[in-house]
VOMARKE-829904 format. One record per residue: x, y, z of N, C-alpha, C, O, CB in turn; chain. Coordinates in steps of 0.02 Angstrom, whole numbers, plus 32768, in hexadecimal, padded with zeros to 4 digits. Glycine has a CB too. Layout:
X  Y  Z  X  Y  Z  X  Y  Z  X  Y  Z  X  Y  Z  A
...
! end
This chain:
849E  8119  7CFD  8493  80F6  7D3C  845A  8116  7D62  8457  8153  7D69  84D3  80F7  7D66  A
842D  80EE  7D7A  83F3  8108  7D9D  8408  8128  7DDF  8437  8111  7DFF  83BF  80D1  7DA9  A
83E3  815D  7DF4  83F3  817E  7E32  83DC  8156  7E6D  83B8  8124  7E66  83D4  81C3  7E34  A
83F1  816C  7EA8  83DD  8149  7EE5  8392  8152  7EF1  8374  8185  7EE0  8405  8163  7F21  A
8374  8120  7F0F  832E  8126  7F23  832A  8152  7F60  8354  814F  7F8D  830E  80DF  7F31  A
82F6  817C  7F62  82F1  81AF  7F96  82BC  819C  7FCB  8284  8188  7FBA  82DF  81F3  7F77  A
82CF  81A4  800A  82A2  8195  8041  8297  81D4  806B  82C7  81F3  8081  82BF  815B  806E  A
8258  81E7  8074  8247  821F  809F  8236  8204  80E4  8208  81DC  80EB  820B  8249  8081  A
825B  8219  8117  8251  8203  815C  822D  823A  8182  8247  8271  8189  8295  81F0  817E  A
81F1  822A  819B  81C9  825C  81BF  81C2  8246  8207  819C  8218  8217  8182  8264  819D  A
81E8  8267  8234  81E8  8255  827B  81FF  8292  82A3  8232  82B0  8292  8216  8217  8289  A
81DA  82A3  82D8  81ED  82DD  8300  8224  82CE  8332  823E  82FB  8352  81B1  82F8  8324  A
8237  828E  8338  826F  827B  8363  82AE  827B  8337  82B9  824D  8310  8263  8234  8384  A
82D6  82AF  833F  8311  82B7  8313  8341  827D  831A  8361  8269  82E9  8335  82F8  8324  A
8348  8261  8356  8376  8229  8360  8360  81ED  8337  8389  81CD  8315  837A  8217  83AB  A
831F  81DC  833A  8306  81A3  8314  830C  81B0  82C9  8321  8184  82A3  82BC  8195  8326  A
82FA  81ED  82B3  82FE  81FE  826C  8346  81F7  8252  8351  81DC  821C  82E5  8245  8260  A
8376  8210  8279  83BC  820C  8264  83D5  81C4  8262  83FC  81B0  8237  83E9  8235  8292  A
83BD  819C  8293  83D1  8156  8295  83B6  8130  8259  83DA  810A  8239  83B8  8135  82D7  A
8376  813C  8249  8357  811C  820F  837B  8132  81CF  8387  8109  81A3  830C  812C  820B  A
838A  8172  81CB  83AE  818C  8191  83F1  8169  8189  8406  8159  8151  83B8  81D8  8197  A
8414  815E  81C0  8455  813C  81BE  844E  80F5  81A4  8474  80E0  8179  8475  813B  8205  A
841B  80D1  81BD  8410  808C  81A5  8407  808B  8159  8425  8063  8136  83D1  806D  81C8  A
83DD  80BA  8141  83CB  80B9  80FA  8403  80D4  80CE  840C  80BD  8096  838C  80E2  80EF  A
8428  8105  80E8  8461  811F  80C1  8495  80E9  80B5  84B4  80E6  8080  8480  815B  80E6  A
849F  80BF  80E8  84CF  8088  80E0  84B8  8057  80AA  84E1  8034  808D  84D7  8062  8123  A
8477  8055  809D  845C  802A  8069  8455  804E  8026  8434  8037  7FF8  8419  800E  807E  A
8476  8089  8022  8479  80B0  7FE4  8437  80D1  7FD1  8429  80DB  7F96  848F  8083  7FAC  A
8410  80E3  8003  83D4  810B  7FF6  83E5  8155  8003  8411  8165  802A  8398  80F4  8023  A
83C1  8181  7FE0  83C7  81C8  7FEC  838E  81DB  801B  8354  81CE  800C  83C4  81F2  7FA8  A
839C  81F9  8054  8369  8207  8086  8362  8251  8094  8390  8279  8089  8378  81E2  80C6  A
8327  8263  80AE  831A  82A7  80C4  82EC  82A2  8101  82BB  827C  8100  82FA  82D4  808B  A
82FB  82C7  8136  82D4  82C3  8174  82AE  8304  8180  82C9  833B  8177  8303  82B4  81B0  A
8270  82FE  8195  8247  8337  81AA  8224  8323  81EB  821C  82E8  81F9  8213  834D  8173  A
820F  8356  8213  81F6  8347  8255  81AD  8354  8261  8195  834D  8299  821B  836C  8285  A
8186  8367  822D  813E  8373  8236  8119  8366  81F5  8136  8361  81BF  8131  83BB  8250  A
80D7  8362  81FB  80AD  8351  81C2  80AD  8384  818B  80B0  8373  8150  8068  8346  81D8  A
80A9  83C4  819D  80A8  83F9  816A  80E8  83F8  8141  80E7  83FF  8104  809E  843E  818B  A
8121  83EF  8162  8161  83EC  813F  8164  83AE  8112  8181  83B0  80DC  819C  83EB  8172  A
8145  8378  812A  8144  833A  8102  8121  8345  80BF  813A  8330  808B  8122  8301  8128  A
80E8  8368  80C1  80C1  8373  8084  80E5  83A2  8054  80E5  8397  8017  807D  838F  8095  A
8104  83D6  806E  8128  8404  8043  8168  83E5  8026  8179  83EF  7FEC  813A  8445  8068  A
818B  83BE  8050  81C8  839D  803A  81B9  8365  8009  81E0  8358  7FDC  81EE  8381  8076  A
8180  8346  8012  816B  830F  7FE5  816D  8326  7F9C  8183  8301  7F70  8124  82F7  7FF8  A
8155  8362  7F90  814F  8379  7F4B  8192  838D  7F2D  819D  8384  7EF1  811F  83B4  7F48  A
81BE  83A7  7F56  81FF  83BD  7F3A  8233  8385  7F3A  825E  8382  7F0E  821A  83F8  7F62  A
822F  8358  7F6C  8260  8321  7F72  824C  82E5  7F47  8277  82BF  7F31  8266  830C  7FBB  A
820A  82DD  7F3B  81EF  82A6  7F12  820B  8262  7F28  822D  8241  7F02  81FF  82B1  7EC8  A
81FD  824E  7F67  8219  820F  7F81  81FB  81D2  7F5F  81C3  81D4  7F45  820E  820B  7FCB  A
8221  819C  7F60  8208  815C  7F47  81E1  8137  7F7E  81BA  810A  7F6F  8242  8130  7F2E  A
81EB  814B  7FBD  81C8  812D  7FF5  81C9  815D  8030  81F8  8184  8038  81E8  80E8  8008  A
8195  815A  805A  8191  8184  8095  818E  8158  80D3  8165  812B  80D8  8152  81B3  8092  A
81BA  8166  8103  81B7  8148  8145  8195  817B  8172  81B1  81B0  8180  81FF  8133  8161  A
8159  816B  8189  812E  819D  81A8  811D  818B  81F0  80FA  815A  81FD  80EF  81A5  8180  A
8135  81B4  821F  8123  81AA  8265  80DB  81C3  8270  80C6  81F2  824F  8154  81D0  8294  A
80B7  81A2  829C  8072  81B6  82A8  806B  81F1  82D7  8043  821E  82CB  804B  817C  82C4  A
8093  81F2  830C  808E  8226  833F  80B9  8262  832C  80F3  8266  833F  80A3  820B  8384  A
809B  8290  8307  80BE  82CC  82F1  809D  830A  830D  8061  8309  831B  80C0  82CF  82A3  A
80C2  8340  8317  80A3  837E  832F  8076  839C  82F9  8087  839B  82BE  80D9  83B0  8343  A
803D  83B7  830E  800F  83D3  82DD  7FEB  839D  82B6  7FC3  8378  82D3  8034  8401  82AD  A
7FF8  8399  8276  7FDA  8366  824B  7FF9  8322  8259  8036  831A  8251  7FE1  8379  8200  A
7FD2  82F1  826F  7FEF  82B0  827F  7FFA  8285  8240  7FE7  8299  8209  7FC2  828B  82B0  A
8018  824B  824A  8029  8220  8212  7FED  8208  81EB  7FF1  8200  81AE  804F  81E5  822A  A
7FB5  81FC  820C  7F78  81E7  81EA  7F61  821D  81B9  7F4F  820E  8180  7F40  81D7  821C  A
7F62  825C  81CF  7F4E  8293  81A4  7F7D  829B  8169  7F68  82A8  8131  7F4A  82D4  81CC  A
7FBE  8293  8177  7FF0  8299  8141  7FE3  8263  810D  7FE4  8270  80D0  8038  8293  815D  A
7FD8  8226  8124  7FCB  81EE  80F6  7F8E  81FC  80CB  7F8E  81F1  808F  7FC2  81AC  811D  A
7F59  8215  80EC  7F1B  8225  80C7  7F27  825A  8092  7F0E  8254  805A  7EE4  823C  80F9  A
7F4E  828D  80A4  7F5C  82C3  8074  7F85  82A9  8039  7F76  82B8  7FFF  7F81  82FC  8096  A
7FB9  8281  8047  7FE4  8267  8013  7FBC  823C  7FE2  7FC6  823F  7FA6  801F  823F  8031  A
7F90  8213  7FFD  7F6A  81E5  7FD4  7F38  8207  7FA5  7F1D  81E8  7F78  7F46  81B4  7FFF  A
7F2C  8247  7FB0  7EFF  826B  7F84  7F1F  827A  7F40  7EFD  8286  7F0F  7EEA  82AC  7FA5  A
7F63  8279  7F3F  7F83  8289  7EFF  7FBF  825C  7EEE  7FDD  8265  7EB9  7F9A  82D0  7F01  A
7FD1  822D  7F1A  800C  8205  7F0C  8004  81BD  7F25  7FE2  81B0  7F56  8049  8225  7F2E  A
8024  818F  7F01  8025  8149  7F14  8069  8135  7F31  8079  80FA  7F37  8014  811C  7ED8  A
8091  8168  7F43  80D3  815B  7F61  80CB  812C  7F9D  80A2  813A  7FC9  80F5  819C  7F77  A
80F0  80F5  7FA0  80EB  80C5  7FD8  80F7  80E7  801B  8123  8112  8022  811B  808C  7FCF  A
80D0  80D3  804D  80D6  80EF  8090  80DC  80B6  80C3  80B3  8088  80C3  809A  811C  80A2  A
8110  80B9  80EC  8116  808B  8125  810C  80B4  8164  8133  80E3  8171  815C  8065  8125  A
80DA  80A4  818B  80CD  80C8  81C9  80F8  80AD  8201  8102  8070  8207  8082  80C5  81DB  A
8111  80D9  822B  8139  80C7  8265  8116  80E1  82A3  8102  811C  82A6  8182  80E4  8260  A
810D  80B6  82D6  80EA  80CE  8311  80F9  80A2  834D  8106  8066  8347  80A0  80D0  8305  A
80F6  80C1  8388  80FD  809C  83C7  80BA  807A  83D7  80B7  8050  8404  8113  80CA  8401  A
8085  808D  83B3  8044  806F  83BE  8042  802B  839C  804D  8026  835F  800C  809D  83A3  A
8033  7FF7  83C2  8032  7FB5  83A5  7FED  7F96  83A3  7FE6  7F5B  8394  805F  7F88  83CB  A
7FB9  7FBE  83B2  7F75  7FA4  83B2  7F5E  7F94  836B  7F71  7FB5  833B  7F45  7FD6  83D3  A
7F35  7F60  8365  7F1A  7F4C  8324  7EF5  7F86  8303  7EFB  7F91  82C7  7EEC  7F0F  832B  A
7ECF  7FAC  832B  7EA8  7FE4  8311  7ED5  8016  82EC  7EC5  802D  82B5  7E83  8008  8349  A
7F0E  8025  830A  7F3C  8056  82EC  7F58  803C  82AA  7F5F  8061  8279  7F75  8066  831C  A
7F69  7FFB  82A9  7F84  7FDD  826B  7F4F  7FDD  8234  7F5D  7FEF  81FB  7F9C  7F96  8279  A
7F12  7FC8  8246  7EDC  7FC4  8215  7ECC  8009  81F9  7EC2  8012  81BD  7E9E  7FA4  8234  A
7EC9  803B  8226  7EBA  807F  820F  7EEF  8098  81DF  7EE0  80B6  81AC  7EB4  80AE  824B  A
7F2E  808A  81EF  7F64  809F  81C2  7F5E  807F  817D  7F67  80A1  814B  7FA7  808D  81E0  A
7F4E  803F  817C  7F47  801C  813C  7F09  8034  8116  7F0A  8039  80D9  7F42  7FD0  8147  A
7ED4  8043  813B  7E97  805B  811A  7EA3  809F  80F9  7E84  80AF  80C6  7E5E  8061  814E  A
7ECF  80C7  8116  7EDD  8109  80F9  7F0D  8105  80BE  7F19  8137  809D  7EFA  8136  812F  A
7F29  80C9  80B1  7F53  80C2  8076  7F9C  80B2  8083  7FC3  80B1  8054  7F50  80FE  804E  A
7FAF  80A6  80C2  7FF4  8093  80D0  8003  804E  80B2  7FD6  8024  80AE  8002  8093  811C  A
8041  8043  809F  8054  8003  8081  806E  7FD2  80B5  806D  7F95  80A9  8089  800E  804C  A
8085  7FEB  80EE  809E  7FBF  8123  809E  7FE7  8164  8095  8024  8164  80E6  7FA4  8112  A
80A9  7FC4  819C  80A5  7FE3  81DE  80D8  7FC1  820B  80DA  7F84  8210  805C  7FDD  81FD  A
8103  7FE9  822A  8135  7FCD  8257  8130  7FED  829C  8125  8029  82A3  817C  7FD8  823A  A
8137  7FC3  82CF  8135  7FDC  8314  817A  7FF0  832B  81AC  7FD1  8319  8117  7FA6  8343  A
817D  8025  8353  81BB  803A  8374  81BE  8017  83B8  818A  800E  83D8  81BE  8088  837C  A
81FA  8004  83CF  8239  8007  83AB  823D  7FD0  8377  8220  7F9B  8381  8274  8002  83DC  A
8261  7FDC  8341  8267  7FAA  830C  82B0  7F99  8300  82DD  7FBF  8311  8246  7FC4  82CB  A
82BA  7F5F  82E4  82FD  7F48  82D3  8313  7F69  8291  82EC  7F6B  8262  8300  7EFA  82CD  A
8350  7F81  828E  8367  7FA5  8253  8366  7F79  8215  8355  7F91  81DE  83AD  7FBF  825F  A
8378  7F3A  821C  837A  7F0C  81E2  8333  7F00  81C8  8328  7EFC  818C  839B  7ECA  81F5  A
8303  7EFA  81F6  82BE  7EEF  81E1  82A4  7F2D  81BD  8281  7F28  818A  8290  7EDE  821E  A
82B4  7F68  81D7  829E  7FA6  81B6  82B9  7FA9  816F  8293  7FB8  8140  82B6  7FE3  81DE  A
82F9  7F9D  8166  8317  7F9F  8123  82F7  7F6A  80F5  82EA  7F78  80BB  8362  7F93  8127  A
82EA  7F2F  8111  82CB  7EF9  80E9  8285  7F0D  80D2  8272  7F00  8099  82C8  7EB8  8112  A
825F  7F2C  80FE  821B  7F41  80EC  821D  7F79  80B8  81F4  7F79  808A  81F4  7F57  812A  A
824A  7FA8  80C1  8250  7FDE  8090  8260  7FC1  804B  8241  7FD5  8019  8287  800F  80A5  A
828F  7F93  8048  82A2  7F75  8008  8268  7F4D  7FEA  825D  7F4F  7FAD  82DF  7F48  8010  A
8243  7F29  8015  820C  7F01  7FFC  81D4  7F2C  7FDF  81B9  7F1E  7FAA  81F0  7ED5  8034  A
81C3  7F62  8003  818E  7F8F  7FEB  81A4  7FB2  7FAB  817C  7FBA  7F7C  817C  7FC3  8021  A
81E3  7FC8  7FA8  81FB  7FE8  7F6B  81FD  7FB7  7F30  81EF  7FCA  7EF7  8241  8005  7F76  A
820F  7F79  7F3F  8211  7F46  7F0A  81CB  7F3C  7EEC  81C2  7F39  7EB0  822D  7F04  7F24  A
819A  7F36  7F18  8155  7F2C  7F00  813D  7F69  7EDB  811C  7F63  7EA7  8125  7F1D  7F3B  A
814E  7FA4  7EF4  813A  7FE2  7ED3  815A  7FE7  7E8E  813A  7FFD  7E5E  814D  801F  7EFE  A
8199  7FD4  7E8A  81BD  7FD6  7E4A  819F  7FA7  7E17  819A  7FB8  7DDC  8206  7FC6  7E54  A
818A  7F6C  7E2E  816B  7F3D  7E01  8129  7F58  7DE7  8117  7F4E  7DAD  8160  7EF9  7E24  A
8105  7F7B  7E12  80C4  7F96  7DFF  80CB  7FCF  7DCC  809E  7FDA  7DA4  809E  7FAF  7E3B  A
8104  7FF3  7DCF  810B  802F  7DA5  8127  8020  7D60  812A  804D  7D36  8136  8060  7DC8  A
813C  7FE3  7D54  8159  7FD2  7D13  8120  7FC4  7CE1  80FC  7F94  7CE9  8188  7F94  7D18  A
8118  7FEE  7CAE  80E1  7FE4  7C7F  80EE  7FAB  7C50  8127  7F9F  7C3B  80D5  8024  7C58  A
80BB  7F87  7C3F  80C1  7F51  7C0F  80C5  7F6F  7BC9  809D  7F9B  7BB9  8086  7F1E  7C14  A
80F3  7F59  7B9F  80FA  7F76  7B5C  80BC  7F6C  7B32  80A9  7F98  7B0B  8135  7F59  7B39  A
809B  7F33  7B39  805E  7F23  7B15  802B  7F09  7B47  8032  7ED1  7B5F  806B  7EF0  7ADC  A
7FF7  7F30  7B56  7FC5  7F18  7B85  7FA7  7ED6  7B6C  7F8C  7ED1  7B36  7F8E  7F4C  7B8D  A
7FAD  7EA3  7B95  7F94  7E61  7B82  7F4C  7E5A  7B98  7F35  7E7A  7BC8  7FBE  7E2A  7BA1  A
7F27  7E30  7B74  7EE1  7E26  7B84  7ED8  7E0D  7BCB  7EA7  7E1D  7BEC  7EC1  7DF4  7B53  A
7F08  7DE5  7BE3  7F02  7DC9  7C26  7F09  7DFD  7C5D  7EFC  7DF0  7C97  7F35  7D92  7C30  A
7F1E  7E3B  7C49  7F24  7E70  7C7A  7EE3  7E96  7C83  7EE1  7EC8  7CA8  7F5B  7EA0  7C65  A
7EAE  7E80  7C64  7E6D  7E9F  7C6B  7E38  7E6B  7C7A  7E37  7E35  7C5B  7E5B  7EC7  7C2B  A
7E0D  7E7B  7CA9  7DD3  7E51  7CB6  7D95  7E7D  7CB6  7D97  7EB5  7CD0  7DDA  7E29  7CF9  A
7D5F  7E63  7C9A  7D22  7E8B  7C95  7CE5  7E63  7CAC  7CDF  7E27  7C9E  7D17  7EA4  7C4E  A
7CBA  7E85  7CD0  7C79  7E6B  7CE5  7C46  7EA2  7CDB  7C5A  7EDB  7CD0  7C7B  7E52  7D30  A
7C07  7E93  7CDE  7BD5  7EC8  7CD7  7BE3  7F02  7D08  7BE5  7EF8  7D45  7B8F  7EAC  7CE3  A
7BEB  7F3E  7CED  7BF7  7F7B  7D14  7C3A  7F7B  7D39  7C43  7FA3  7D67  7BBF  7F84  7D46  A
7C68  7F50  7D25  7CAA  7F4F  7D46  7CE0  7F3C  7D14  7CDC  7F07  7CF4  7CAA  7F1E  7D81  A
7D13  7F67  7D0E  7D4D  7F58  7CE4  7D8C  7F65  7D0E  7D94  7F9A  7D2B  7D4D  7F83  7CA3  A
7DB8  7F33  7D11  7DF6  7F39  7D36  7E30  7F2F  7D05  7E36  7EFB  7CE6  7DFA  7F05  7D71  A
7E5A  7F61  7CFF  7E91  7F5F  7CD0  7ED2  7F65  7CF8  7EE2  7F9A  7D13  7E8C  7F98  7C9B  A
7EF8  7F2E  7CFB  7F36  7F2E  7D21  7F70  7F4C  7CFA  7FA3  7F5F  7D17  7F48  7EE8  7D37  A
7F69  7F51  7CB8  7F9F  7F6D  7C91  7FA6  7FB9  7C9C  7FDE  7FD3  7C9A  7F94  7F5F  7C46  A
7F6E  7FDB  7CA6  7F73  8023  7CB4  7F57  8035  7CF9  7F4D  8070  7D09  7F4D  804A  7C7E  A
7F4A  8002  7D22  7F33  800B  7D67  7EF5  8037  7D6B  7EF5  806C  7D8B  7F6B  8029  7D91  A
7EC1  8021  7D49  7E82  8047  7D4B  7E48  8018  7D5A  7E48  7FDD  7D47  7E77  806C  7D08  A
7E16  8034  7D7B  7DD8  8010  7D8A  7D9E  803C  7D75  7D99  8076  7D8B  7DD3  7FFC  7DD7  A
7D72  8021  7D4B  7D36  8045  7D37  7CFA  8020  7D55  7CEE  7FE5  7D46  7D30  804A  7CE8  A
7CD5  8043  7D7F  7C9B  8025  7DA1  7C5E  8050  7D94  7C5F  808C  7DA3  7CA8  801C  7DEE  A
7C29  8032  7D7A  7BEB  8055  7D6A  7BF9  8092  7D3D  7BDA  80C7  7D45  7BC8  806B  7DAB  A
7C28  8089  7D0E  7C37  80BE  7CDE  7C65  80F5  7CF6  7C71  8124  7CD1  7BF9  80DB  7CC9  A
7C7F  80F0  7D34  7CAC  8124  7D4C  7CED  8105  7D66  7CEF  80CC  7D7C  7C8A  814D  7D84  A
7D22  812C  7D62  7D63  8114  7D79  7D65  8117  7DC5  7D51  8148  7DE4  7D9C  813E  7D5A  A
7D7F  80E1  7DE2  7D85  80DD  7E2B  7DCF  80DF  7E3D  7DF7  80B7  7E23  7D64  809C  7E46  A
7DE2  810C  7E69  7E28  8110  7E7F  7E37  80D9  7EB0  7E15  80D1  7EE3  7E37  8156  7E9E  A
7E6B  80B2  7EA2  7E7F  807C  7ECE  7ECB  807B  7ED3  7EED  807E  7EA0  7E64  8039  7EB5  A
7EE7  8075  7F10  7F2F  806B  7F17  7F42  8029  7EF5  7F17  7FFD  7EED  7F44  806B  7F62  A
7F81  8021  7EE1  7F96  7FE5  7EBC  7F82  7FA3  7EDD  7F6B  7F76  7EBA  7FE0  7FE7  7EB4  A
7F8B  7F9D  7F1E  7F7D  7F5C  7F3E  7F33  7F4B  7F3E  7F20  7F11  7F38  7F97  7F5D  7F86  A
7F08  7F7E  7F45  7EC0  7F71  7F41  7EAE  7F58  7EFB  7E89  7F27  7EF4  7E97  7FB1  7F52  A
7EC8  7F7A  7EC8  7EB9  7F66  7E84  7ED3  7F21  7E75  7EB1  7EF9  7E55  7ED6  7F99  7E52  A
7F10  7F12  7E8A  7F2D  7ED1  7E7D  7F05  7E99  7E9F  7EFC  7E63  7E83  7F76  7ECF  7E94  A
7EEE  7EA6  7EDC  7EC6  7E75  7F00  7E84  7E69  7EDC  7E6F  7E30  7ED3  7EBB  7E8B  7F48  A
7E63  7E9F  7EC8  7E23  7E98  7EA4  7E2D  7E74  7E62  7E06  7E48  7E50  7E04  7EDE  7E98  A
7E62  7E87  7E3E  7E70  7E68  7DFD  7E7E  7E1D  7E06  7E65  7DF4  7DDF  7EAC  7E8A  7DDC  A
7EA6  7E0C  7E38  7EB7  7DC6  7E43  7E79  7D9C  7E52  7E71  7D66  7E36  7EE9  7DBF  7E7D  A
7E4E  7DB5  7E7D  7E11  7D8F  7E8D  7DE3  7D8A  7E50  7DC8  7D55  7E41  7DEB  7DB1  7EC8  A
7DDA  7DC3  7E2C  7DAD  7DC4  7DF3  7DC7  7D9A  7DB9  7DA0  7D85  7D8E  7DA1  7E0B  7DDC  A
7E08  7D8F  7DB7  7E26  7D67  7D80  7E16  7D1D  7D87  7E1B  7CF7  7D57  7E72  7D71  7D7F  A
7E03  7D08  7DC3  7DF1  7CC2  7DCF  7DAE  7CC0  7DF4  7DAB  7CB0  7E2F  7E28  7C9D  7DF9  A
7D78  7CCF  7DD0  7D36  7CD3  7DF0  7D22  7C91  7E11  7D2E  7C5B  7DF6  7D01  7CE8  7DBD  A
7D03  7C98  7E4B  7CE9  7C5F  7E73  7D1F  7C33  7E91  7D10  7BFF  7EAE  7CBD  7C35  7E47  A
7D5E  7C48  7E8B  7D94  7C22  7EAB  7DA1  7C41  7EF0  7DAA  7C7E  7EF7  7DD6  7C23  7E7F  A
7DA3  7C17  7F23  7DAE  7C2E  7F67  7DF9  7C31  7F76  7E1D  7C00  7F6C  7D89  7C01  7F9A  A
7E10  7C6B  7F8E  7E56  7C72  7FA2  7E59  7C80  7FED  7E32  7CA8  8008  7E78  7CAA  7F79  A
7E89  7C60  800F  7E93  7C6F  8055  7EB7  7CB2  805C  7ED3  7CCB  802B  7EBC  7C36  8078  A
7EB5  7CCE  8097  7ED8  7D0D  80A3  7F23  7D05  8098  7F43  7D32  807D  7ECA  7D26  80EA  A
7F3F  7CCD  80AD  7F87  7CC1  80A3  7F98  7CBE  8059  7FCB  7CD9  8044  7F9D  7C81  80C6  A
7F6D  7C9E  8031  7F7A  7C9A  7FEA  7F78  7CE0  7FCA  7FA0  7CF0  7F9F  7F46  7C6D  7FC8  A
7F49  7D09  7FE1  7F44  7D4D  7FC6  7F80  7D78  7FDB  7F98  7DA1  7FB4  7F03  7D6E  7FDD  A
7F97  7D6E  8018  7FD3  7D92  802E  800E  7D80  8002  8033  7DAC  7FEC  7FE3  7D82  8078  A
8017  7D3F  7FF5  804F  7D29  7FCC  804B  7D45  7F85  807C  7D5A  7F68  8051  7CDC  7FC9  A
800E  7D44  7F69  8005  7D58  7F24  800C  7DA4  7F1A  802A  7DBA  7EEA  7FC1  7D42  7F0B  A
7FF1  7DCA  7F48  7FEE  7E13  7F3F  8027  7E37  7F61  8043  7E66  7F45  7FAC  7E2E  7F5A  A
8039  7E22  7F9D  806E  7E45  7FC3  80B2  7E22  7FBE  80E5  7E42  7FCA  8059  7E4B  800B  A
80B2  7DE2  7FAD  80F1  7DBE  7FA6  8105  7D9D  7FE7  80F1  7DB1  801D  8127  7DED  7F90  A
812D  7D68  7FE0  8140  7D40  801A  8169  7D68  804D  816B  7D55  8087  8167  7D04  8005  A
8189  7D9F  8037  81B3  7DC4  8065  818C  7DF3  8091  81A7  7E12  80BF  81E7  7DEA  803F  A
814A  7DF9  8083  8122  7E27  80AB  811E  7E0F  80F3  8113  7DD4  8101  80DB  7E2D  808E  A
8129  7E3E  8123  812D  7E2B  8169  80EF  7E3E  8190  80F0  7E3C  81CE  8169  7E4B  8188  A
80BA  7E51  816E  807C  7E62  8190  8054  7E24  81A0  806E  7DEC  819E  8053  7E91  8166  A
8013  7E2D  81B1  7FEA  7DF3  81C0  7FAC  7DF3  8193  7FA3  7E20  816A  7FD5  7DF3  820A  A
7F82  7DC0  819C  7F49  7DB7  816F  7F14  7DED  8176  7EE9  7DF3  814A  7F29  7D75  817B  A
7F16  7E16  81AA  7EE7  7E4D  81B0  7EF0  7E7F  8177  7EC1  7EA3  8165  7EEF  7E71  81F4  A
7F2B  7E80  815B  7F37  7EAC  8121  7F06  7E9D  80E9  7EEC  7ECB  80CA  7F80  7EA5  8109  A
7EFB  7E5D  80DC  7ECB  7E49  80A8  7E86  7E62  80B9  7E63  7E7E  808E  7ECB  7DFC  809E  A
7E70  7E58  80F8  7E2E  7E6D  810D  7E24  7EB9  8104  7DF0  7ED0  80EE  7E22  7E59  8156  A
7E58  7EDF  8116  7E54  7F28  8110  7E4C  7F3C  80C8  7E23  7F68  80B8  7E93  7F48  812E  A
7E72  7F1E  809B  7E6E  7F30  8054  7E2B  7F1A  8036  7E10  7F3E  800C  7EA8  7F10  802E  A
7E11  7EE1  8049  7DD0  7ECB  8031  7D9A  7EFD  8048  7D6E  7F0F  8021  7DBF  7E83  804B  A
7D9F  7F13  8086  7D6F  7F43  80A0  7D70  7F84  8077  7D3C  7FA0  8067  7D7E  7F52  80EB  A
7DAC  7F9B  8067  7DB3  7FD9  8040  7D98  7FD0  7FF9  7D79  7FFD  7FDD  7DFB  7FEF  803D  A
7DA3  7F95  7FDC  7D89  7F87  7F99  7D3D  7F88  7F9A  7D1D  7FA4  7F6E  7DA3  7F43  7F7E  A
7D20  7F68  7FCD  7CD6  7F64  7FD2  7CB7  7FA9  7FDC  7C7D  7FB3  7FC8  7CC3  7F37  800C  A
7CDC  7FD7  7FFA  7CC1  801A  8002  7CBC  803E  7FBF  7C93  806B  7FB7  7CED  8042  8032  A
7CE6  802A  7F8F  7CE7  804A  7F4E  7CC0  8023  7F19  7CA3  8040  7EEB  7D2F  8053  7F37  A
7CC0  7FE0  7F20  7C9F  7FB4  7EF0  7C69  7F8D  7F14  7C77  7F5E  7F39  7CD3  7F83  7ECE  A
7C2B  7FA1  7F0B  7BF3  7F81  7F2D  7BDF  7F40  7F0A  7BED  7F37  7ECE  7BB7  7FB0  7F32  A
7BBE  7F13  7F2F  7BA6  7ED4  7F11  7B78  7EE3  7ED6  7B4F  7F11  7ED8  7B81  7EAA  7F46  A
7B80  7EBB  7EA2  7B5A  7EC3  7E64  7B2B  7E87  7E5D  7B36  7E53  7E7C  7B89  7EC9  7E26  A
7AF6  7E8F  7E36  7AC8  7E57  7E2C  7AE8  7E1D  7E07  7ACF  7DE5  7E08  7A8A  7E6E  7E06  A
7B22  7E2B  7DE5  7B44  7DF6  7DBF  7B83  7DDC  7DE1  7B9D  7DA8  7DCE  7B56  7E11  7D7B  A
7B9C  7E00  7E13  7BDA  7DEC  7E33  7BE1  7E0E  7E77  7BBF  7E40  7E85  7C17  7DFE  7E06  A
7C0E  7DF3  7EA0  7C1C  7E12  7EE1  7C5B  7DF1  7EFF  7C6E  7DBA  7EEB  7BE0  7E0B  7F12  A
7C7A  7E13  7F2E  7CB1  7DF7  7F53  7C94  7DD5  7F91  7C74  7DF6  7FBB  7CE7  7E2E  7F67  A
7C9E  7D95  7F97  7C7F  7D6E  7FCD  7CB3  7D59  8000  7CE9  7D42  7FEF  7C5B  7D31  7FB0  A
7CA1  7D60  803F  7CCB  7D48  8076  7CB9  7D00  8085  7C7F  7CEF  8090  7CC2  7D74  80B6  A
7CEB  7CD5  8085  7CE2  7C90  8099  7CFD  7C8B  80E0  7D3A  7C87  80EA  7D07  7C5D  8068  A
7CD1  7C8B  8111  7CE5  7C91  8156  7D15  7C5A  816C  7D09  7C1F  8160  7CA7  7C90  8182  A
7D4B  7C6F  818C  7D7D  7C40  81A3  7DAE  7C2A  816D  7DDD  7C05  817B  7D5C  7C04  81C0  A
7DA3  7C41  812F  7DCE  7C2C  80F8  7DED  7C69  80D6  7E29  7C75  80DB  7DA7  7C02  80C5  A
7DC4  7C90  80B2  7DDE  7CC9  808D  7DAA  7CEB  8063  7D74  7CFB  807D  7E16  7CB2  8060  A
7DB8  7CF6  8023  7D8B  7D1D  7FF8  7D88  7CFF  7FB1  7DB4  7CDA  7F9C  7DA1  7D66  7FF4  A
7D51  7D11  7F8F  7D4C  7D00  7F48  7D24  7D36  7F24  7CFC  7D59  7F42  7D2A  7CBA  7F3E  A
7D31  7D3D  7EE4  7D0A  7D69  7EB9  7CD4  7D3D  7E9B  7CE3  7D13  7E70  7D36  7D8C  7E81  A
7C97  7D46  7EB1  7C60  7D19  7E9F  7C36  7D35  7E67  7C1F  7D6F  7E6A  7C35  7D0A  7EDC  A
7C2C  7D0E  7E33  7BFE  7D22  7DFE  7BBA  7D02  7E0A  7BB6  7CC8  7E1D  7C1A  7D0D  7DB9  A
7B86  7D29  7E00  7B42  7D14  7E12  7B18  7D02  7DD5  7ADE  7CEF  7DDB  7B1F  7D4B  7E3A  A
! end
């Protein structure tokens, strides 16, 4: 029988951390609470969580710094928690590699639903295909995207990409010159249960463009007011 999925809760407010732990324990998750960024990083390695609930306002190292550090060596899903509801804060969190963002105060049922949704998507991404199929790879001049082993080779070098960035790039490149709306991309990559907004797509496209520059044979094109396409030239 598989063990319980583990959630690391990082929040300096002990009352909130204990409350969140209670919600998740009732749903049969194994939880561990820490109150600062340094403890989060050290506990991360020994506890090996399946997901991190990360508050932004932490003493010392803040949540943004913790997220940046974790993303240097791990793809463990991260849901950021914050009383900050500004678009800038959400976008910055997503740009640093967070998988979702929730504002405080939050509804307990919504929190549990988001945790389950992110874990479900993460679990689907981690299941290896027994036989890599040809359709799991797309190639263009100086660009190879392999969804079976989650790798991107650009200009002869491997490019590190979180799962959602790679899946978005792969999906667009698999149907060259086809225009997809932001809503369609949300449905395809994040799933209908995703509770974020279309800015998530824009943030991920921006991050992809920072790593994969326009090529003389292809590029990711913005169709203003509609969405995006992978355009072959």
